[in-house]
C-alpha positions as CSV (number, residue, x, y, z in Angstrom):
1,M,-66.0,-86.0,65.2
2,V,-62.7,-86.9,67.3
3,I,-61.7,-89.4,65.1
4,K,-61.9,-86.9,61.9
5,T,-60.5,-84.5,63.9
6,S,-57.5,-86.9,64.4
7,S,-57.2,-88.2,61.1
8,F,-57.0,-85.0,59.7
9,N,-54.2,-83.8,61.9
10,S,-52.4,-87.4,61.1
11,F,-52.4,-86.4,57.0
12,E,-51.6,-83.2,58.1
13,T,-48.4,-84.2,60.2
14,F,-47.3,-86.6,57.1
15,M,-48.0,-84.4,54.3
16,N,-45.4,-81.5,56.5
17,H,-43.1,-84.4,56.8
18,Y,-43.4,-85.3,53.4
19,Q,-42.8,-81.5,52.4
20,I,-39.8,-81.2,54.7
21,F,-38.3,-84.3,53.0
22,L,-38.9,-83.2,49.6
23,R,-37.1,-80.1,50.4
24,A,-34.3,-81.5,51.9
25,L,-33.8,-83.6,48.7
26,L,-33.9,-80.9,46.7
27,A,-31.5,-78.9,48.9
28,G,-28.8,-82.2,48.7
29,M,-29.0,-82.1,45.4
30,I,-27.8,-78.6,45.0
31,V,-25.1,-78.7,47.4
32,S,-23.5,-81.8,46.1
33,A,-24.0,-81.3,42.7
34,P,-20.5,-81.7,41.2
35,I,-20.0,-78.2,39.4
36,G,-17.4,-76.7,42.0
37,P,-13.7,-77.2,42.5
38,V,-14.4,-79.7,44.7
39,G,-16.9,-81.7,42.1
40,V,-14.2,-81.5,39.7
41,V,-11.3,-82.9,41.8
42,T,-14.3,-85.8,42.4
43,I,-15.0,-86.9,39.1
44,R,-11.1,-86.9,38.0
45,Y,-10.2,-89.1,40.5
46,A,-13.7,-91.5,39.4
47,V,-12.5,-91.2,36.1
48,L,-8.3,-91.8,36.7
49,H,-9.2,-95.3,39.0
50,K,-11.4,-98.1,38.8
51,G,-13.2,-100.7,41.7
52,I,-13.4,-99.2,44.8
53,A,-11.2,-96.6,44.5
54,R,-13.9,-95.2,42.1
55,F,-16.8,-95.1,44.9
56,A,-14.1,-93.9,47.6
57,A,-13.8,-90.9,45.3
58,A,-17.7,-89.9,45.3
59,F,-18.0,-91.5,49.2
60,G,-15.8,-89.3,50.4
61,M,-17.2,-85.9,48.9
62,I,-20.8,-87.1,50.1
63,T,-19.4,-88.1,53.7
64,A,-18.1,-84.1,54.0
65,D,-21.6,-83.0,53.0
66,L,-23.1,-85.6,55.6
67,I,-21.2,-83.8,58.1
68,Y,-22.1,-80.3,57.4
69,T,-25.4,-81.6,56.7
70,F,-25.8,-83.3,60.7
71,L,-24.3,-79.4,62.2
72,F,-26.3,-77.7,60.2
73,I,-29.5,-78.9,61.4
74,F,-28.7,-80.4,65.0
75,D,-26.2,-77.5,66.2
76,K,-27.1,-74.1,66.3
77,H,-24.9,-72.6,67.9
78,F,-22.7,-74.0,64.7
79,V,-25.3,-72.2,62.3
80,S,-24.7,-69.2,64.6
81,F,-21.1,-69.1,64.6
82,I,-21.3,-69.4,60.5
83,E,-23.8,-66.6,60.2
84,K,-21.7,-64.6,62.2
85,K,-17.9,-64.8,61.2
86,L,-17.8,-66.6,57.5
87,P,-19.9,-63.6,55.6
88,S,-17.6,-61.4,57.2
89,H,-14.8,-62.9,55.7
90,E,-16.2,-63.9,52.6
91,M,-13.9,-61.5,50.3
92,A,-10.8,-63.1,52.2
93,L,-12.2,-66.6,51.6
94,H,-13.0,-66.4,47.8
95,F,-9.4,-64.8,47.5
96,S,-7.4,-67.9,48.9
97,V,-9.5,-70.8,47.8
98,G,-9.4,-69.0,44.6
99,I,-5.4,-69.3,44.9
100,L,-5.8,-73.0,46.6
101,V,-8.2,-73.7,43.3
102,L,-5.3,-72.5,40.9
103,L,-2.3,-74.3,42.1
104,I,-4.0,-77.3,42.2
105,G,-5.0,-76.6,38.4
106,L,-1.3,-75.9,37.4
107,R,-0.2,-78.9,39.2
108,L,-2.4,-80.8,37.4
109,I,-2.0,-79.3,33.9
110,L,1.9,-79.9,34.6
111,Q,1.9,-83.1,35.8
112,K,3.3,-86.4,33.9
113,R,1.5,-89.2,34.0
114,A,2.4,-91.8,36.4
115,S,3.0,-95.9,35.6
116,N,0.3,-97.7,36.5
117,K,2.2,-99.4,38.8
118,T,3.0,-96.4,41.0
119,E,-0.8,-94.9,40.6
120,Q,-2.1,-98.2,42.5
121,K,0.4,-98.0,45.3
122,I,-0.1,-94.2,45.8
123,L,-3.7,-93.6,44.6
124,Y,-5.4,-96.5,46.7
125,S,-8.9,-95.9,48.0
126,Q,-8.4,-94.7,51.4
127,H,-6.0,-92.0,49.5
128,V,-8.7,-91.0,47.1
129,F,-11.4,-91.4,49.9
130,F,-9.7,-89.1,52.4
131,T,-8.3,-86.5,49.2
132,T,-12.0,-85.8,48.3
133,F,-13.4,-86.1,52.0
134,G,-10.7,-83.7,53.0
135,F,-10.9,-81.0,50.2
136,A,-15.0,-80.6,50.6
137,L,-14.6,-80.7,54.4
138,L,-12.1,-77.8,54.3
139,N,-13.3,-75.7,52.3
140,P,-15.2,-73.1,53.7
141,L,-17.0,-71.9,50.6
142,N,-18.7,-75.0,51.1
143,L,-20.1,-73.9,54.3
144,L,-21.4,-71.0,53.0
145,G,-23.1,-72.5,50.3
146,F,-25.1,-75.1,52.7
147,L,-25.9,-71.9,54.4
148,L,-27.9,-70.5,51.6
149,V,-29.4,-73.4,50.2
150,L,-31.1,-74.4,53.3
151,T,-32.5,-71.0,54.6
152,I,-34.0,-70.5,51.2
153,L,-35.4,-73.7,51.2
154,G,-36.7,-73.2,55.0
155,L,-34.5,-76.2,56.5
156,I,-33.0,-73.8,59.2
157,H,-34.1,-71.0,61.4
158,V,-37.4,-73.3,61.4
159,S,-38.5,-75.1,64.7
160,L,-38.4,-78.5,63.8
161,S,-39.4,-81.5,65.4
162,L,-36.6,-84.5,66.2
163,T,-38.4,-86.5,63.3
164,S,-38.2,-83.4,61.1
165,R,-34.4,-83.3,61.5
166,F,-34.0,-86.9,61.0
167,L,-35.8,-86.3,57.4
168,V,-33.9,-83.7,56.6
169,L,-30.7,-85.7,57.2
170,I,-32.0,-88.2,55.2
171,G,-33.3,-86.6,52.6
172,M,-29.8,-84.6,52.2
173,I,-28.5,-87.8,52.2
174,C,-30.6,-89.3,49.3
175,G,-30.1,-86.1,47.2
176,A,-26.4,-86.0,47.8
177,S,-26.0,-89.4,46.8
178,T,-28.7,-88.6,43.4
179,W,-25.8,-87.7,41.2
180,W,-23.3,-90.3,41.3
181,P,-24.5,-93.6,40.0
182,F,-25.3,-91.8,36.6
183,I,-22.0,-90.4,36.8
184,L,-20.0,-93.1,37.8
185,F,-22.0,-95.4,35.1
186,W,-21.2,-93.2,32.8
187,I,-17.7,-93.2,33.6
188,R,-17.4,-97.1,33.4
189,K,-19.2,-97.2,30.1
190,N,-16.5,-94.7,28.4
191,Q,-13.6,-96.2,30.5
192,K,-11.7,-97.1,27.6
193,N,-12.2,-93.7,25.5
194,F,-10.0,-91.5,28.8
195,D,-6.7,-90.5,27.9
196,H,-5.3,-90.0,31.5
197,K,-2.8,-86.9,30.8
198,L,-5.8,-85.2,29.1
199,I,-7.9,-85.7,32.0
200,N,-5.6,-83.9,33.8
201,R,-5.3,-81.1,31.8
202,I,-8.9,-80.4,31.2
203,T,-9.5,-80.8,35.1
204,G,-6.4,-78.1,35.6
205,I,-7.7,-75.8,33.1
206,I,-11.6,-75.8,34.7
207,L,-9.9,-75.3,38.4
208,I,-8.2,-72.5,36.7
209,I,-11.0,-71.0,35.3
210,I,-12.9,-71.5,38.7
211,G,-10.0,-69.7,41.3
212,I,-10.1,-66.7,38.6
213,Y,-13.8,-66.5,39.2
214,Y,-13.0,-66.8,43.0
215,I,-10.3,-64.0,42.8
216,I,-12.5,-62.0,40.5
217,N,-15.4,-62.4,43.0
218,M,-13.3,-61.2,45.8
219,F,-12.7,-57.2,44.0
220,V,-16.2,-57.4,41.9
221,P,-18.9,-59.1,44.3
222,S,-21.4,-56.8,42.6
223,F,-20.9,-58.9,39.2
224,L,-20.9,-62.4,40.1
225,P,-23.1,-64.8,42.1
């Protein structure tokens, strides 16, 4: 009887850990989906570069997501601070981030393509990594996105063991990394078809649209998620 109870408890623990990992995997895929301004900029860098610099662009974004995940999972004071402070300033954050993204988009549209020699000197791997890393880490709307997704999936505000917390961290890393092997593979296969000037213009237009979306969201929050 004792053996059966112990086996059942072990199986129940395994299933709980498995479910936590799957939820974390899904959360990582959602928050790291390259659909926002950070993802657009990261894809642009990946398209315009080759070799290590291409991977550095994706790794910069993933590293920022990893830091956010660690703070949300292991630091209750950080979660409490985000919940209390950021929502009350959400409109101002949408406006400021919207203006910034709008300006970046305009700059890319007006930017002339640099020579290959200049690109090699300036846009090297470290620069690419810290650009995407900094953009992802310093975007306050990313914090609100993390808070929303982790709350809906039940990964914060619940009692988690240390093992479960590390499973959340691993699951988020795996989820965040899911997109980029496919994206980078597709970029590599189609590299010859890309026109750098056109890429800058397309990226700029997308960023301008996102920037306008954020600004409108400040004035009409009931119509936009």
